[in-house]
N, C-alpha and C positions, 0 to 999 in steps of 0.2 A: 504493499500500499504506500502510495505517496500522498503528500499533503499539497494541495494546489496553493500556489502563491497568491492567487487571486481568489475572491469569494466565489462560491459555486452556486449557480441558479439552475434548477431543473424545471423545465417548462413542458407541460403536456399539451398534446394537440398542436404541435409546432410545425405542421406541414404546410399550413396556409393561414391566411387571414390574420386574426389577432394574435394567435400563437407564434406565427412566423415573425410578425412585426415586433412582438415582445422579445423573442429570442435575439433579434438583430439589435434592438434598443439596449438590452441588458449587456450584450457583448460590447457595445459602444460605451456603456457606463462603467466598464472595467470588470465585469463578471466573466468567469469561465462558464459557458452556458452548455447545458445538455438539453437538446430538443428531442422530444419523443413523438412517434406516430406509430400506428399499427404496422405500417410498411414504409420504412424510411428509404428503401431503394428508389422510391419515386419522388423523393423530396429534393428540391433545389438547395444545394449546399450553400451555406452562409459563412463568411469569415468569422471565426471565433466561436462557432457553434459545432459541437460534437453531436452526432445523431445516434439514437438508440431506439430499437423497436420496443413498443410497449403497448399492451392491451389493458386499459384501466378496468375492464370488466372481469379480469382474471387475477385471482389472489396470487397465484404462482408468478405470473408475468410481473405484477407490481413488486413482489418481494425480490425477484431476481433483478429487476432493473434498478431498484434502490440499492441493493447490495453491490451491484456492479459500479455504481457511481461512488459509493463509499470506498470500495476497494481500489478504485482507480484514482480518485481525487482526495479521499480522506475526510470529506465533509460535504454537507449540503447546508447552505446558508439561506437560500430562498427556494421555496417551492411555488410555482405558479400553476394552479389547477384551472387549466383552460379548456381541456377536452370537453366537448359538449355535443349534444344531438338535439335537433328540433323535432317537433311533431305537429302536423298539419291536419286540422280538421276539428269539428265540434267535439266536445267531450263525449257526447253520446255515440259518436261515430267511431271512436278509437277503442279497441279492445283492451282489456286489462293486461293482456300479454304484451301489447304494443306499449302501453304505459310502463310496464315493468322494464321493458327494454331501454326506454328513455331514462327512467330513474336509475338504472344500473350503470349508465354512463355518467349522467349529470350529478347525481347524488352519491350513489354507493361507490362509483369510481373515484369521486373526490374524497370520500371517506377512507377508501382503501389507501390512496396515496397519503393522505394525512396521518393515518395510523402507522404507515411504514416509515415515514421520516421523523415522526415525533420523538422516538427514543434517541435518535442521533442528535437532534436539535437540543433536547433536554440535557444530554450528556455534555455537549459542548457549551451549554449555558446561553445560547442565543439562537435566533432563527425567525424567519418571516414566512408565513403561509398566505399567499395572496389568491384568493378565490374569485374567479370571474363569475360574477352574478349578471344582472341586467336590470334595465328599468322595469322589466317584467317581474323582478323580485319585490317590487313595492306598488305596482299598478296593475290592474286587470288588462287582459288582451283577449277579446273574443276570438274563438277559433284557434287558440293556442293555450287552452286551459291546462293541458298536461305539461307542456314545457314551462309555462309560468309557475305552476305548482312546484316543479323541481327548483325553480330559482327562489321561491319563497322558502323552500326547505333549506337551500344553501345559506339564505340569509340568517335564519334561525340557528342552524348548526354552527355557522361561523361565529356569530356574536356570543353564543353560549360557550363555545370551546375557547374563545379568546379569554374569557374570564377564568377558565380552569388552568390555562397554561401560562398566563402572563407572569406569574411569580417565578416561573422557571426561565424567563429570558425569552420566551417565544411569543410572538404576536400573530393573530389571525385576522386578516384584513379583507375587505371586499372592494372590488372594482365593479362599477355598475354602468356598462356601455348603454347608450341609446342606439338608434339605427346606425348601423356600420356598413359601408359598402364592401360587402364580401358575398361570396356565393352561398351563404348559409341558408337562404330561402330556397335554394335548388337541391339541397341535400337533407331534406327533412323526411322523417317517417310519415308515410301517407296513410290516412285512416283506412282500416281494412273493411269498414261496414258504412260506406257513405250513404246518406239518407236524402231522398229527393227534396224533402221539405227545407234542407239547409243549403241546397245547391246554389241558389241565387246569392245568398248572403256570403257563402264561401267564395264565390267568384269575385264578389266585391272586396272581400278581405284580401284576396290575392292581389288585386289591383292596388289597393291601398299599401300593402306591405312591400310590393315591388317598387312603388314610387318612393316609399320611405327609405328602403335599402339603398337604392341607386342614387338617392339624394343625400344619403347619410355620410357620416364622418369617415375619413380614411382610417384604416386600422392603426396607422402610426399615432393617431390621436390617443387611442386607448394604450398603445404601448408606452407612451410618455407617462401616462398616469400609473401604469404598472411599475415603471421605474421609480417613480416618486413614492409609491407604497412600499416598495422594497428597500428604499434607502433613507427616507425622511427620519430625522432624529426623533421627533415626537409624532408617531403615526396616528392618523385618524382611522376609525373603524371603517367608515364608508367613504368611497371615492367616486362620485359620479364622473363619468368619462364622455366628454363632448358637450356641446352647447345644448343640445336637446335634453340630454340626461339631466344636466344641471338645472335647466329650467323646469322640467317635470318634477324633479325632486323638490324644488321650492313650492311649486304649485300644490303638490300633494299635501304638504304640511300646512299651507295657509288657506287654501280655497275650501269652502264648505263642502261636505261630502255630496250633498245633492247636486251642486254645481259641477263638481269634479265628474260625477257619474254622467251627467248630461254631456259633458265635453268628450268623454270616452265614446259615447254612442255617436255623437256628431262626427268625431274623427273617423269612425269606422262606418259611417254612412248607414247607421241603423235607425229605425223609427224612434222618435222620442216617447 
């Protein structure tokens, strides 16, 4: 085992989008970065980033990957839990099996990674776990109920865990992106039991989402916030990422519930 001269950051879901941008930004900030993906043979290599195959839904894969990093670099200073999966469809249209698949990546995959790195971070007396949430972690989004519920779970898990491990020198922090211009909307789990009564609203939702995503922030915007969460001296628990996320975060806190509810329906072109 060798000890890396630079701090070590482990980033899941680093093959594209936010994970790729985060790996690049952390390397530029002085970290030795290990980026993971289920199949890194198809990943575009980045300077300062070492790639490692990892399936966050597999206990053995997670254990082996984390041990490999410890054996090679001697430490893990930052874990960025970015790997995620979307779900497209009304809650009634998505089977429990499909929901379990999404939860296994977005929630249980994050928990597996966290549990695997925590003993090492506690032993070294410091560490940051940066969990990628979403504005969906604090606002509703029709036709994404399963995905949104995973992000609510990530929010609750992260805040509670942060209290448990803070006295051991470890912080658990949240980054909450708004709409980001990535292919996320083209790689979602599709409802296996679509119902005709939702068809029109679902098409409208697709139009709204595509407009928001294509007009969304660049992944580098989120990457900068991830670096801030990983390095700031006095870390905040929650970090909205991008202008839309920051604005919605404020509105959620100050706008009356009934007014906010109406704005959600208006944004998604739903009847009042």
